[in-house]
C-alpha positions, -999 to +999 in steps of 0.1 A: +768+311-140+745+330-117+730+349-146+724+315-164+705+302-133+683+333-132+676+331-169+666+294-167+644+300-136+625+329-151+621+315-187+589+295-178+577+316-149+561+348-162+546+372-137+513+387-147+500+421-140+463+428-146+450+462-155+414+472-161+412+503-184+374+506-183+358+472-187+325+459-174+345+434-152+333+403-172+369+396-185+383+405-151+362+378-135+374+353-161+411+362-154+405+355-117+388+322-127+419+312-147+440+317-117+419+295-094+427+259-087+400+247-111+418+260-142+452+264-124+472+288-145+500+285-120+509+251-136+524+271-164+545+290-138+523+321-139+520+342-108+500+374-104+523+404-096+512+432-073+531+458-091+540+465-128+576+468-118+577+430-113+556+420-143+566+402-175+531+400-191+505+428-188+469+416-191+447+446-201+409+444-201+384+470-213+384+499-238+408+526-230+388+554-214+397+591-211+402+586-173+425+555-177+447+564-206+473+584-187+474+557-160+478+531-187+508+549-202+524+555-167+519+518-158+535+506-191+565+529-185+571+511-151+573+476-166+608+464-172+619+454-207+612+430-223+575+426-216+544+414-234+510+432-237+480+409-238+446+423-247+419+402-229+384+404-244+369+422-273+369+457-257+407+464-259+406+457-296+374+471-309+359+489-278+329+466-284+296+480-271+315+511-257+326+523-291+318+559-298+310+566-262+320+601-249+343+586-223+362+561-245+395+573-259+400+544-283+413+509-286+444+497-268+465+496-300+463+534-302+484+536-270+507+506-271+517+476-292+495+445-285+515+413-287+487+388-279+449+393-283+423+370-267+389+376-282+355+370-266+330+388-245+337+376-219+365+353-230+368+319-214+395+310-189+409+284-212+414+310-239+431+333-214+455+305-204+462+298-241+470+335-246+493+334-216+512+305-231+515+323-264+527+355-245+553+334-227+567+322-260+568+358-273+585+369-241+612+342-246+618+355-282+621+391-269+646+381-243+667+362-269+666+393-292+678+415-264+709+393-259+720+397-295 
Protein backbone atom coordinates (compact mmCIF):
# COMPACT_ATOMS: atom_id res chain seq x y z
CA UNK A 1 0.00 0.00 0.00
CA UNK A 2 2.81 2.39 0.88
CA UNK A 3 4.55 1.67 -2.44
CA UNK A 4 1.31 2.39 -4.30
CA UNK A 5 1.02 5.77 -2.54
CA UNK A 6 4.59 6.70 -3.51
CA UNK A 7 3.99 5.55 -7.09
CA UNK A 8 0.85 7.65 -7.46
CA UNK A 9 2.39 10.74 -5.90
CA UNK A 10 5.50 10.69 -8.09
CA UNK A 11 3.75 9.79 -11.36
CA UNK A 12 2.86 13.39 -12.22
CA UNK A 13 5.55 15.23 -10.27
CA UNK A 14 8.86 14.93 -12.12
CA UNK A 15 11.92 16.59 -10.67
CA UNK A 16 14.08 18.37 -13.21
CA UNK A 17 17.84 18.76 -13.15
CA UNK A 18 19.35 21.34 -15.46
CA UNK A 19 22.86 20.88 -16.86
CA UNK A 20 24.72 23.26 -19.15
CA UNK A 21 27.34 21.46 -21.25
CA UNK A 22 28.72 24.54 -22.98
CA UNK A 23 25.84 26.66 -24.22
CA UNK A 24 25.66 30.42 -24.75
CA UNK A 25 23.06 30.58 -21.89
CA UNK A 26 20.18 31.51 -24.22
CA UNK A 27 18.34 28.24 -23.55
CA UNK A 28 19.27 28.37 -19.87
CA UNK A 29 17.47 31.68 -19.56
CA UNK A 30 14.42 30.20 -21.29
CA UNK A 31 14.39 27.25 -18.87
CA UNK A 32 14.37 29.69 -15.96
CA UNK A 33 11.58 31.63 -17.68
CA UNK A 34 9.53 28.43 -17.96
CA UNK A 35 9.82 27.95 -14.21
CA UNK A 36 8.66 31.48 -13.32
CA UNK A 37 5.05 32.21 -12.34
CA UNK A 38 4.33 33.69 -15.79
CA UNK A 39 4.67 30.32 -17.56
CA UNK A 40 4.34 28.22 -14.36
CA UNK A 41 5.84 24.84 -15.19
CA UNK A 42 5.06 23.82 -11.62
CA UNK A 43 1.40 23.45 -12.58
CA UNK A 44 2.51 20.20 -14.22
CA UNK A 45 4.12 19.15 -10.94
CA UNK A 46 7.67 19.97 -12.08
CA UNK A 47 10.20 21.00 -9.53
CA UNK A 48 13.85 21.88 -10.03
CA UNK A 49 16.15 19.44 -8.22
CA UNK A 50 19.41 20.63 -6.74
CA UNK A 51 21.19 17.35 -7.35
CA UNK A 52 21.05 14.69 -10.09
CA UNK A 53 20.45 12.07 -7.40
CA UNK A 54 16.91 13.38 -6.96
CA UNK A 55 16.12 14.00 -10.64
CA UNK A 56 13.71 12.25 -12.97
CA UNK A 57 14.27 14.40 -16.07
CA UNK A 58 17.63 15.87 -17.07
CA UNK A 59 17.49 19.06 -19.13
CA UNK A 60 20.72 19.51 -21.07
CA UNK A 61 21.66 22.67 -22.96
CA UNK A 62 24.60 23.37 -25.23
CA UNK A 63 26.96 21.28 -27.31
CA UNK A 64 29.06 18.84 -25.33
CA UNK A 65 32.47 20.45 -24.90
CA UNK A 66 35.74 18.69 -24.15
CA UNK A 67 35.68 20.24 -20.69
CA UNK A 68 32.11 19.14 -19.88
CA UNK A 69 31.93 15.62 -21.36
CA UNK A 70 33.40 13.83 -18.32
CA UNK A 71 31.14 15.83 -16.01
CA UNK A 72 28.14 14.93 -18.18
CA UNK A 73 28.92 11.22 -17.95
CA UNK A 74 29.50 11.39 -14.17
CA UNK A 75 26.28 13.34 -13.68
CA UNK A 76 24.20 10.86 -15.70
CA UNK A 77 25.67 7.99 -13.67
CA UNK A 78 24.27 9.60 -10.51
CA UNK A 79 20.68 9.82 -11.77
CA UNK A 80 18.48 6.97 -10.51
CA UNK A 81 16.77 4.71 -13.05
CA UNK A 82 14.47 5.32 -14.82
CA UNK A 83 15.21 8.79 -16.07
CA UNK A 84 14.63 10.84 -19.20
CA UNK A 85 17.21 12.97 -21.01
CA UNK A 86 15.82 16.08 -22.66
CA UNK A 87 17.96 18.10 -25.09
CA UNK A 88 16.97 21.77 -24.94
CA UNK A 89 17.84 23.90 -27.96
CA UNK A 90 19.62 23.23 -31.22
CA UNK A 91 23.10 22.89 -29.73
CA UNK A 92 22.76 19.49 -28.02
CA UNK A 93 21.55 17.96 -31.30
CA UNK A 94 23.67 19.61 -33.98
CA UNK A 95 26.20 21.74 -32.06
CA UNK A 96 24.69 24.64 -34.05
CA UNK A 97 27.16 27.53 -34.52
CA UNK A 98 29.74 25.76 -32.34
CA UNK A 99 30.10 22.85 -34.77
CA UNK A 100 33.69 22.03 -35.73
CA UNK A 101 35.06 24.19 -32.92
CA UNK A 102 38.26 22.97 -31.31
CA UNK A 103 36.56 22.73 -27.91
CA UNK A 104 33.38 20.89 -28.96
CA UNK A 105 33.42 17.12 -28.41
CA UNK A 106 30.24 16.50 -30.35
CA UNK A 107 26.47 16.32 -30.06
CA UNK A 108 24.76 14.94 -26.97
CA UNK A 109 23.66 11.70 -28.68
CA UNK A 110 27.31 10.70 -28.90
CA UNK A 111 27.40 10.35 -25.09
CA UNK A 112 23.88 9.34 -24.06
CA UNK A 113 20.45 8.45 -25.40
CA UNK A 114 18.23 11.53 -25.91
CA UNK A 115 14.55 10.82 -25.19
CA UNK A 116 13.07 14.25 -25.95
CA UNK A 117 14.49 17.00 -28.11
CA UNK A 118 13.24 20.59 -28.05
CA UNK A 119 14.57 22.54 -31.01
CA UNK A 120 15.14 26.23 -31.37
CA UNK A 121 17.83 28.81 -30.75
CA UNK A 122 16.83 29.78 -28.15
CA UNK A 123 13.70 27.69 -27.73
CA UNK A 124 10.59 29.24 -26.24
CA UNK A 125 9.42 28.45 -22.70
CA UNK A 126 6.19 27.00 -24.13
CA UNK A 127 8.22 24.53 -26.19
CA UNK A 128 10.27 23.59 -23.13
CA UNK A 129 7.10 22.95 -21.15
CA UNK A 130 5.68 20.82 -23.97
CA UNK A 131 8.94 18.85 -23.98
CA UNK A 132 8.67 18.32 -20.22
CA UNK A 133 5.11 17.01 -20.63
CA UNK A 134 6.35 14.56 -23.30
CA UNK A 135 9.27 13.59 -21.06
CA UNK A 136 6.85 12.91 -18.20
CA UNK A 137 4.88 10.52 -20.44
CA UNK A 138 8.08 8.72 -21.44
CA UNK A 139 9.09 8.51 -17.77
CA UNK A 140 5.75 6.84 -16.94
CA UNK A 141 6.32 4.30 -19.71
CA UNK A 142 9.84 3.56 -18.47
CA UNK A 143 8.54 3.06 -14.93
CA UNK A 144 5.86 0.65 -16.20
CA UNK A 145 8.47 -1.27 -18.19
CA UNK A 146 10.69 -1.63 -15.12
CA UNK A 147 7.84 -3.26 -13.17
CA UNK A 148 7.35 -6.01 -15.76
